[in-house]
N, C-alpha and C positions, 0 to 999 in steps of 0.2 A: 571560213575554216574548210580545212579539206575534208574529204569522203572518209578518210582514215581517221581524222582527228574528231570528225562528228559522231563516228561510231565508238571510239573512245571515251567520248564524253557519256554517250548513252549508256554503254557498257557500266562506266563508273556509277551512274545516276541509277543503275537497276533497271532502266527502261527496257533493255533488251539484254540477252544472255543466252547462254547455252547451259545445259544441265549437265555440267563436268562431273560432279559427284553423285548425281543420281545414275549415271551410266558408269560407276566407277569400275564394276565388276567386268565390264567389256574392256576396259584398260587394263585392269589386271591379268585379264587373259591374254591380252597382247604381249605386254612384258613378260609374261610367263614363258609365252611361246617364243619371243626373241631370246629371252635368256637360256631357255634350254638349247636352242640352235647354237648359242653361242659356246655354251659348255659343252655340246657334243663336238663342235668343231676345234674346241682346244683339245678334247680328249683323242680325237681322231687324227687331226692334222698337226697338232701341237704349233707352237710358234717358231718361226724363223729365226732364231738368235744371231744378232750380228757378231762378226768377228771380235768386238771388244768384251763379249759374254763366253765365246767359244775359245778364243785365242787363235794365233795365226799370225801373218805378216801381211804388210801393206806395202806394194812397192810403186814409187811414181816415178815415171818416166819423162825424158825431155820430149820435145815435139818429135813426132814420129807420122808417117803416112799409113801404118798399119790400122785397119779397121778394128772396131771394138770387138766386133764377131770373132776376125781372125785372132786378136789378141787373146780373147777368152779360151777358145780352144787351145792356144799354145800353153797358156798358164795350166790350164786343167791337165794337159799332156803332161808337161815337165814336173807337175806337182804331186798329180796322183789324186787331187781333191778339188771339189768345187771351187769356182773362183766367180768374182763379180769385177767386172772392168766398167770404169765410167770415164768417159773424155773429159779434160780439162780445157779451161777456156785458153791455157797457153798452147794447145795443140797436143800435149802429152796424155798419157795415161794414167788412171789410179787404179790399180789392180789389187783386189783384196783376195787372199788365198787363206782360207781356214784349214786350221790344223797342222800347219807348217811350223816345226821348232827351230830352234837357234842352230842346231848342227845342219838342218836341210836348208834353211834360209838363203846360205851361201851359195849352195849349189843351184838352186832354183833360180836366184839372182843371175848367175852366169849363163844359164841355158835361156833366160828370159831376153838377155842380152843380146846373143845370138841369133833366135826366133825372130826378135822385134827389129833387128838390126840397128841398135844403139850402141853407145859405148856405155860399158858396164859401170865404170867409174861414175857416169852420169846418173844411174840409177840408184834413188833414195830408197832405202830399206828400214821400216820400222816394224818392229816386232812388238805384239801385243800378247802378254801372258793371261789364260784365263782366269787367275786370282784377281787381277783387276777388275774384270768383269764382276765377279762375285763381290768383290766389295762394293760395287757401285749399286748391284742389286740389293745388298744387305742394308745399305745407307739409304735406298729409296723404301723397303720396305719399314725401316725404322722411321724414317719421316713420315710415311703414310699412317703408321699405328699412332704417331703423336699427334697429328693433324687430325684424326679421327677422334681420339680422346678428347682434344682441345675443343673440337665443334660440338660433341655432345655436351660437355660441361657448360660451354657458352650458352648454347639454346636452352639447356636445363634452367639455366639462371635467367636469361633474357626472355625467354618465353615460358616453356613447360616442358616435362620430361617426354610427353607424347609427341611435340614436335620434333624433339631431340632425336627420338627414336625413328620418326618418318623420315627426317633428313638422313641420317645415316644409312638407312635401306635405301633411300633414293640415290645416295653416292655409290654405294656397293653396286647397285642396279646400272649405272652409267659406267664404270669401270670395267663390270662383266662384259657389258655389250661393246665397248670400246677395244676390249682384249680378244674378244670373239671374232670381232670384223678383221683385226689383224690375223688371226689364225686362218680366217676364211679366203682373204686376199693374198695371202703369203708374202706381205711386205715385211721387210726386215726390222728386226726389234734393236734398236740401238740406244745408247746413253739421251739422244734427242728424243726418241719415243718415251722413254721414261720422263724427262722431261716434260713433254706434252701431256702425259697423264695426270701427271701432280698438277699442271696447269689447269686442266679442265674441272678440277674439283673445286677450285675458287669460282669460276663462272658458274657452275651448276647450284653451289651453296648460294651465291647472290640472288639467283632468281627465285630460289625457294624462301629466302629470309623475307624478299620484297612480299610475296603472298602471306608467309606467316604474320608480319607486321600489319597488313591490312586485316588478316582474320582477329588477330589480337586486339585491334582497335574496335573493330565491328563486333566484337563479343563480349564488350565491356557490360556488365550489368544485364547479362541476357537474359537471367532468370526473372528478372523483374517486368519483362514484356511477354504478350502472347502473339506477337506478330509473325516471328519466324523461330525455326528451329535452328539448330547448331548447324546442321548440314546445309541448310539455305542460305545463312551467314557465309559460311564458307565458300559456298558456290558463288556469291556476290562477289567475296573478295578476289576469286579467282578472275572471274570476269572483269572486275574493276582494274587488275593489273595487267589483262591480257594484252592489249595494245602495246604496252610499255615491255611486256618481255618478248613479243615478236619482234619489235623494232630493235633492241639491245642484242637480240639472237642473230637478226639478219645482219646488223651492222657488223658484228663481229666475225660472221662467218664469210661474209664477202672478201676481205684480205685472205682469210686462210684458204678459200676456195681458189683464188687466184694462185696462192703457192701451190696446191694441191695438182688443180687439172692444168694450169698453164705452165707453171715452173717445173712441175714435177712430170706432165703428161706431155705438152708439145716440146718443150725445150729438154726433155730428157734429164733433168736435174734430180737424179736420184736420192741424194742426200736431204733434199727439201722434203720429200716423202715420208722420212723419219717422223718429223715433228707435227706436219701439217694433216696428216691423216688420223691421228690420234687427236687433234684439236678439233678438226671438222666433225668427226663423228661424236665425239666428247660434248661438244657443243650442243650438237642437235639432240642428243641423247638427255642431255641436263637440262635442256628447255622442255623437253615431252615431260620426265620425271617431275620436275617442279610442279607441271599444271595437271598431269594425269595420275601421278603417284602418290607423291609428298602428302599434299593437303588431303585428298581423299583419304588416305592411312590415319591422319590426325583425326579425320571425322569417326572414322571405325573404331578408333580407341575412345575418344572423347564421349562417343554417345553410348557407350558402355556404363557412364555414371549416372547413378540413381537421379540426380539433378536433371541430366541431360534427357533421360527418360521420362521424368515426371513433365518438363518444360514440351516436350514433343507432343504427349498426351494433351496438356492442355491448350496447345496451340491447334491440333487436330479436332479437339471437343469445340472450341470457339468456332473454328471454320464450319464445322458440322451443324452448330446451332444457328449460324448466320445464312447458311444456305437455307435451313428448314424455313427462316423468316423471309427469304426472298431477298435479302441483303446483299449489295455489292460487298466487296473487300475493303474498299474506303470506307462505308459506311459503318462496316462491323468494327473497324478499328478507330473510328472518329473519338470516341468515348475514351478509348485508352489513350490516345494522343493528346485531347485537350487539356488534361491535368498538366501534363509536361511543358504545353505552350504556355500555359498561365503562370506557372512558375518560373519560367524563363522571363516573362514580362514581369512579373514582381521582382526578381531578382535584377533587372534591367533598371528598375524604377528606384531600387534600393540604392543602386551605385550610383 
């Protein structure tokens, strides 16, 4: 077995582990700091909305020897608006100019043909109205709202309402951080970005549900024992799925990182940045929130119950009594575990 696999087995059996739940207030503080930074970035810098949301024109030219920098300067000069120019694989250019209406598009196209030394008839012009982007945004918000409601209902039925609330907070946490990163780096927000944002919700929810499932199984008949508190069982659930969560996240991040850093960075494929940045940040934030936010929040909500408070008192009292007698943890719980073993043995003989 590999070292990572051996570590995963030890984590699953509870032989080793990290106290994620016990240090939850540290993680809460980190998340609050990151979230505040994201909100401030949104308030101060705002989002760089793409042409699909602001409206404008997109001009596609045939092959030309004019550089991207020269084309950008020419487009901004003739239109009076900011322009984004991308070089295509055909050798042509894709020029996006925000704020250009139908009346001005023909004049801009003519001047671009002169400055770029290409045939005007060979330039393809597409006009995008701001109402189209508004429709996309409205549908995205509607889809997001429906998704959140369905998630809360499903988790409340399959698990419990506390887990549904914790998962909802974790999803909002992931979305806020991802959108805040877009505001900080100034990447353009396009329909591809919206698709990426909606996609990361599924990844984040998957990791969270895996941990919740382990917690649900581990906390069955929890009040019938005095070995572990609810928070300790929750921590064991996180550690038991830790390697699986890391492996899943790394495998998902590798191709996304290739799109973002190689495709978007080295090759200059700007359109890849739209979706790859949202996926990269969202996947990382989703893995973080599943481990450090969602389950600790469930613990905080669950341990407010009288039954869980009483269980914690019994567990701590038994440990204190065992320590006073000089007993080891295994000796202290041998009497509790023995009847369960006998019962299982009798059950096996009856079968």
